[in-house]
C-alpha positions in Angstrom: 24.1 18.2 -17.7 24.6 21.4 -19.7 22.6 23.5 -17.2 24.4 22.3 -14.1 27.9 22.7 -12.8 30.0 19.4 -12.7 29.5 17.3 -9.6 32.3 15.2 -8.2 30.8 11.9 -6.9 32.8 10.0 -4.4 32.5 6.5 -2.8 29.2 6.1 -0.9 27.6 9.2 -2.4 23.9 9.2 -3.5 22.5 11.2 -6.5 19.0 11.4 -7.7 18.1 13.3 -10.9 14.5 14.4 -11.2 14.0 14.1 -14.9 15.5 12.1 -17.7 17.5 15.0 -18.9 20.7 14.2 -20.8 23.7 13.9 -18.5 27.2 12.4 -18.6 28.7 10.1 -16.0 32.4 9.7 -16.4 35.7 9.0 -14.6 37.3 11.7 -16.9 35.4 14.5 -18.6 37.6 14.1 -21.7 36.4 10.5 -22.3 33.9 10.1 -25.1 30.6 8.9 -23.5 28.7 5.8 -24.5 25.0 5.8 -25.1 23.5 4.3 -21.9 20.3 3.1 -23.6 22.3 1.0 -26.1 24.6 -0.4 -23.4 21.6 -1.4 -21.2 19.8 -3.0 -24.1 22.8 -5.1 -24.8 23.2 -6.3 -21.2 22.2 -9.9 -20.5 21.1 -9.4 -16.9 20.7 -6.7 -14.2 24.5 -6.2 -14.1 26.1 -4.0 -16.7 29.9 -3.8 -17.2 31.5 -0.8 -19.1 35.0 0.2 -19.6 38.3 -0.9 -21.0 39.5 -3.2 -18.3 42.2 -2.7 -15.7 42.5 -3.1 -12.0 40.4 -0.2 -10.9 36.6 -0.6 -10.9 33.7 1.6 -9.9 30.5 -0.2 -8.9 27.3 1.9 -9.2 23.9 0.8 -7.9 21.3 2.4 -10.2 17.6 2.4 -10.4 14.6 4.6 -11.4 11.2 5.7 -10.2 8.3 5.5 -12.6 5.5 7.9 -11.6 1.9 7.4 -12.3 1.4 8.7 -15.8 -1.8 10.7 -15.0 0.0 12.8 -12.4 3.5 12.5 -13.6 4.2 16.3 -13.9 2.9 17.1 -10.4 4.7 14.1 -8.8 8.0 14.9 -10.5 7.7 18.5 -9.3 7.9 17.2 -5.7 11.7 17.0 -6.1 14.4 19.5 -7.0 16.3 18.9 -10.2 19.1 17.3 -8.3 19.4 15.6 -4.9 22.9 14.9 -3.7 23.7 13.2 -0.4 27.4 12.9 0.4 28.7 9.7 2.0 29.9 11.7 5.1 26.6 13.3 5.7 25.7 11.8 9.1 22.5 13.7 9.5 20.6 11.5 7.1 21.0 8.2 9.0 17.7 6.7 7.9 18.4 7.2 4.2 21.9 5.9 4.6 20.6 2.8 6.3 18.2 2.1 3.5 20.9 2.6 0.9 23.1 0.1 2.8 20.3 -2.4 2.9 19.6 -1.9 -0.8 23.3 -2.4 -1.7 23.5 -5.6 0.5 20.4 -7.0 -1.1 21.7 -6.3 -4.6 25.0 -7.9 -3.8 23.6 -10.9 -2.0 20.2 -11.6 -3.6 17.9 -14.2 -2.0 14.2 -15.2 -2.1 11.9 -12.3 -3.0 14.9 -10.0 -3.7 13.2 -8.2 -6.6 10.2 -7.4 -4.3 12.5 -6.3 -1.5 14.6 -4.0 -3.7 11.5 -2.3 -5.1 10.1 -1.6 -1.6 13.5 -0.3 -0.4 13.8 2.1 -3.4 10.3 3.4 -2.6 11.3 3.9 1.0 14.4 5.8 -0.1 12.2 8.2 -2.1 9.8 8.7 0.8 12.7 9.5 3.1 14.1 12.0 0.6 10.7 13.7 0.5 10.6 13.9 4.3 14.0 15.4 4.6 14.6 19.1 4.2 18.3 18.7 3.4 19.2 18.5 -0.3 21.5 20.2 -2.8 19.5 21.9 -5.5 20.6 22.7 -9.0 19.5 25.7 -10.9 15.8 26.5 -11.4 15.0 24.7 -8.1 11.5 26.0 -7.5 9.3 22.9 -6.6 6.8 21.6 -4.1 9.4 20.1 -1.8 11.1 23.5 -1.5 7.6 25.0 -0.7 7.0 22.5 2.1 10.4 23.4 3.6 9.7 27.2 3.6 7.8 28.4 6.7 5.6 30.8 4.7 4.6 28.7 1.7 4.4 25.5 3.9 1.5 27.0 5.8 -0.5 27.8 2.7 0.3 24.5 1.1 -0.9 22.6 4.2 -4.2 24.6 4.2 -4.9 23.9 0.6 -4.1 20.3 1.0 -6.3 19.9 4.0 -9.3 21.7 2.6 -9.5 21.5 -1.2 -13.3 22.1 -1.1 -12.8 25.7 0.2 -12.9 28.5 -2.3 -9.5 29.9 -1.4 -8.5 33.4 -2.4 -5.1 35.0 -2.5 -6.0 37.4 0.3 -7.1 34.5 2.6 -3.9 32.5 2.0 -1.7 35.6 2.5 -3.5 36.4 5.8 -3.1 32.8 6.9 0.7 33.1 6.4 0.9 36.6 8.0 2.2 38.4 5.0 0.9 40.9 2.5 -0.9 39.7 -0.6 1.8 40.8 -3.0 4.6 39.4 -0.8 2.8 36.1 -0.5 2.2 35.8 -4.2 5.8 36.6 -5.1 7.2 34.3 -2.5 5.0 31.3 -3.5 5.8 31.7 -7.2 9.5 32.0 -6.4 9.7 28.9 -4.1 7.0 26.6 -5.6 7.4 27.6 -9.2 3.8 28.7 -9.9 1.0 30.9 -8.6 -0.9 29.7 -5.5 -4.2 29.4 -7.3 -2.6 27.6 -10.2 -1.0 25.1 -7.8 -4.4 24.6 -6.1 -6.0 23.7 -9.4 -3.2 21.2 -10.2 -3.6 19.6 -6.8 -7.4 19.4 -7.3 -7.0 17.8 -10.7 -4.5 15.2 -9.3 -7.0 14.3 -6.7 -9.8 14.1 -9.3 -7.8 11.7 -11.5 -7.2 9.3 -8.6 -10.9 9.5 -7.6 -12.1 8.9 -11.2 -9.8 5.9 -11.5 -11.1 4.4 -8.2 -14.7 4.8 -9.3 -15.9 5.2 -5.7 -17.4 8.7 -6.3 -19.7 10.2 -8.9 -18.5 13.1 -11.0 -20.7 15.4 -9.0 -19.3 14.2 -5.7 -15.8 14.7 -6.9 -16.6 18.1 -8.2 -18.0 19.4 -4.8 -15.2 17.7 -2.8 -12.6 19.8 -4.5 -14.3 23.2 -4.6 -16.3 23.2 -7.8 -19.9 24.5 -7.5 -21.2 22.2 -10.3 -20.3 19.1 -12.2 -20.3 21.1 -15.4 -17.8 23.6 -14.1 -15.6 20.7 -13.0 -15.9 18.9 -16.3 -14.8 22.1 -18.2 -11.8 22.6 -15.9 -10.8 18.9 -16.0 -11.1 18.6 -19.8 -8.9 21.7 -20.1 -6.3 20.3 -17.7 -6.3 16.6 -18.7 -7.2 16.8 -22.3 -10.3 14.6 -22.0 -13.6 14.7 -20.1 -13.9 13.0 -16.7 -16.1 10.3 -18.1 -13.7 9.5 -20.9 -10.7 9.6 -18.5 -12.5 7.1 -16.1 -13.3 4.8 -19.0 -9.7 4.8 -20.3 -8.4 4.2 -16.8 -10.8 1.3 -16.4 -9.6 -0.3 -19.7 -6.0 0.2 -18.7 -6.5 -1.9 -15.6 
């Protein structure tokens, strides 16, 4: 990627890139790259072979995560731009075990292999989210970094556990044991946005899920995430989601 330093990937390494930003994977930086989309489109099965032949081969096991469209931005922000796990990193045994299982299943497919591979990939992502060991690229402010920081983690936990509370910057700073200014600067630096802005994003993500499920009325959703009226919630939701809660719920219902 243009905004990242080159990364040497060795046998057994694991790399996860947060967004579909342009990047080049090559055995030699001087080699002209091939458009991966065209190569994948031409593949006849799940295995794709590239290169000019010869005795040396590199086998890559690749996959992708597709986040829920409604909350894609928030979910993608859970991760730093780049996650790199070296093959000799023995501290991440659970992730390494899942990667080994994934490789074995891909090499030796059996009944329900497709289902098993999907579940294994999901577990790999969960384990990465649970781990506080990762190599970040530039501009690495994100929710995962916030959960690993002792100051911002306390504020995030409080907001997640009680979305209905009318949180203020002073209350969150006091909870974390730092000054208002220090807390605001720290949160923005680590998480990538202001605390109250993050809280609004989190509330909207919850509201989208609740609207899709249809289990609660708009008023119930509004009060459960800290709005004093359904109209105030409708205004905020429309501004954030680009459609009213009712319209969003109807569209979600039709999509199902």
